[in-house]
N, C-alpha and C positions, 0 to 999 in steps of 0.2 A: 504493501499499501502507499508505502514511503517512498522515495530517491531520492537520492543525493545529489544534486545539480551544480552545487556548487557549493563552497564553504559554509556550513551553516545554510544553505536554501533547500529547501526541497520542494517535489512535486509530490502532489498527494489523487492516491487513484482512487475513484468510488466505482459506482455499478451505472451509473445511469446513463447510456449509451458512450461509452469510455471515456465517463469525465478526470475531469483533470482537475486540483486545486490547489493550493501552497500553503507552506509556511516559510515562515524567513528569521530567523534567530539574528540578533543583535549582540551588543557585550551587555545592554541596559532593557531590555526588552525584546519580545516575539509578539510575531504577527501570525493569524492564519486570513488566509486569502479565500475567501468561498469555504463553505460549511457542510459542503457535499449534499445529499436527497434523504439520507435516510438517518435518523437518530443515533443508531450505532456508529455509523463513521464518523459526525461529529466528535460523538464521544471517546475515539481510536484518537482523532486527532488533540483531541483536549491534554489526552491523555500523555501524547508523545511530548506534547509542548511540558508539560508536568513534568516529565520523567527529564527533561533537560535541563531542568530547577526554575522553569520561570511560571508563572499563573497565566492561565489560560484564561485571559481577559479583556484582549485585543482583536477583533477580526476587520478584514475591509470585504465589503462586497460588490463585486463585479459587478453586479444588476440582481433586480429582485425576482427571475424568476427561480421558482419550486426548488430542482435542482440545482439549486445554487445558496436558497436559506433555511430549506426546511430541514435538513441535520443537524442545525445552532441549539437546543434548547440548554446544551451545558453549558454554551458561550453568555447564557441571559446574564444580568445584570451588570454586564464589561461594557466596554470602549469599540459601537459597533460604526464603519464609517462607512458613508455609502453618498450616493449625489442626491443631490436634494429632492428628485423626482421620485428617488425607488420608493417611497412610502405609498405613496399612489399607484404606482405600479403594484407592487403589492396586494394589496387592498383592491387593484380591480380582477389582478389575474389567479390571487391562491385559492377563492373560493372555489373557480374553476377548474385548479390542481386538483382540487381536495376532492369533487366529481367526479373527474377523470381516473383518479388512483381508486378512487368506491371509499375514503375513508371519511369522506364527510365535510364539508366546508369550514367548520367550525375545527374541526381539530387540524386541519391545514394553518387555518387560518392563527389558531393560538400556537402550535410549538415552533414557527415560522422564528424567527431571530431577525427582530427589527432594528431599525437603526436606532441609533440615541447622537451622534454629531454626523451632519449633513453638510454637503458644500454645492456648491456650482462651478464649473471651469476647473481650477485645478488645487491640487492638496500634496504637499509635502508630510512625511512622516519620517521624526530619523529616530530609530531603534539604537543608538548605538554602533557607530561602524558598519553599517547596513542603513541607508536613505532614499525611501520608494517614493516615487511621484505617480500621482494617483490625477490620472487628467480623464476627461468626459471625450469621451469615441460613440456617438449613438448609430443606431443602424441598425442593428438587432437589437436591442429597444432603445427608450426612446431614454432611459437612465445608463448606459449602458457608461463604464468605465476598464482603458488597463491600468496595469500595476508595473512601475517599469523601476527595476532595483539598480540605481544608479554606478554600484560598484562593480557588480558584474555583471554588467549589461543583460538580465535580465527581465525578459516582458512575461508580463501574468496577463494573457490575453480577455479572459472569459472569455466569452461569446462574440466576440470583434474576429478573433482570427480563430477559425478551427483545423485542424489538422483530421479529423478524422470524418466529417462529414461536410456536406456541401454547406455554402452560408444560409443560413436561416433568419429569415425576415418576415416573418407571419404576422408580429408582432411592432413590428420596426418600420422602418424607412430604407427602400436598397439602395438609395440616391445617395443616403448621406452616410449606409454603408461602404459604400464606394469613398466617397471623399476620407470615412473615418481608415479606410486600409491606406489609402495614399500619405496620411499623416506615417501613419506608423513605416511606411518601406522609405522615411528619411529617418529615420532613427538609427542608430546602431545598436541593434538586437545580436545576441552572441547564444542566446539561451530562447527558445517560445515556448511557454507552457501554454498550450492553447487549452479551452474549456470543458471541449471533446475532441480527442483523439491523442497521439501519439506525441512526447516532446519531440521540438528537434534544436538541434544544437550544430552549431558553426553558421556563420554570418552569411557564408555564399547560401547556404541548404535554408534561415528561413528569410532572408531575401528574394530566393526564386520563387518559395512556397508564397508569401504575401503577393506575390507580382503575379502570380498564379492566380488567385482567389479575388484578385481587384481585376484580374484578363478577364473573370471568367465571370464576374457579374458584368462588367461594361460589356462582354460580350455577347453576350445572350440579349442586353437590353438594344446595341446596337442591331438585333435580327427582328427583335421587336418591331423597333422604328423602321428600320427596311420593311418589315412584311405589311406594319398601318397607310406607310407611304404608298405602296400598290395597291391595297384594296384598304383602306379606313374600317370595312364589315368584319373582315377577317374575324375568326372567333377559335373557334376548334384548332385553324388548322394552322394558328402560331403556335398553337401548346403541342402538338404534333413536332412541327417542324424543328423545334431544338431538340434534338435529338442526343440523349444520354453519352452514346457511341463518339458523335464529335466536340460534345460542349465538355466531358469528363473524361471520358475513355478511361483508360487505365490506371489515373489518377486514383480512384477509388474505389471501394472492391463494391460491385454490382448487385451480392447477395449480400448485406451488410447493413441492419438499422436502416431497410427501408429507402438504399438510398434512391432508386426513381421514384418513388413518390416525395421522397425529401427536395429531388431536382425540379419537380414534375411543381411542388408548392410554391418553390422560389421563381419558378418563370412563370407561377398564373401571378403573385404578388406586382412581380414587375410589368406584366400585362396590364393590370390595375391602376398600378400608378401612370404609366403611358396613358392611357384611357384621362385619367382623371386630367393630364396636362396637355390634350392633343386639344 
């Protein structure tokens, strides 16, 4: 579950769609980055922090979706940093998440880890020898943020940059996500910890992957615009024409995590955005 990716820096694997969270230890404090989907996973994170001699009392949330906040009851009472829009996102989506999982609206909302400190734009946290910059990267969701560990050049990307699935924008905005990915492409990143998928290490590997994510979204959008320019009433043929094999190929396994459906959902979202601006 815990993999050291740098001195005092860990990725934390969890069960939901090959999820990845993080833990960073400084000389004075420690922080968890997201808290998984299930309470036992959050408890394991807290135990890991305590076993290293630190209190489990500081968390950064990359956004307010259930699989990033529902494992956190054990961290309640501590400092929980999140974007200023995260509480509203949680209030809107957690009841639906509870219905989807079968645990009920009240249970999901009640066991979520709620922010105690919110910010807009950018924030910095000094743990002692480890400095984290938290900055807004909307697109996957309106409240999405990334966390950049300056000394080790590690990016905890939440779901802004995923490595095991296609970009998801069902509750967000694909145009914003394209802009956020373009911003990430300007950073000096040696290690990428995505919200879902394997950890990537090596600046060239990370850069190439971010370029592909950005190119995937802009490529789909360009295709949709071309079809609409030729036939403004086009509908099903737009979706059918954005072929998985062409836009994704062997980048992602077709038989994993319902990838064709995820691709189709992303295409449908981009189609909706283009119709709104037509």
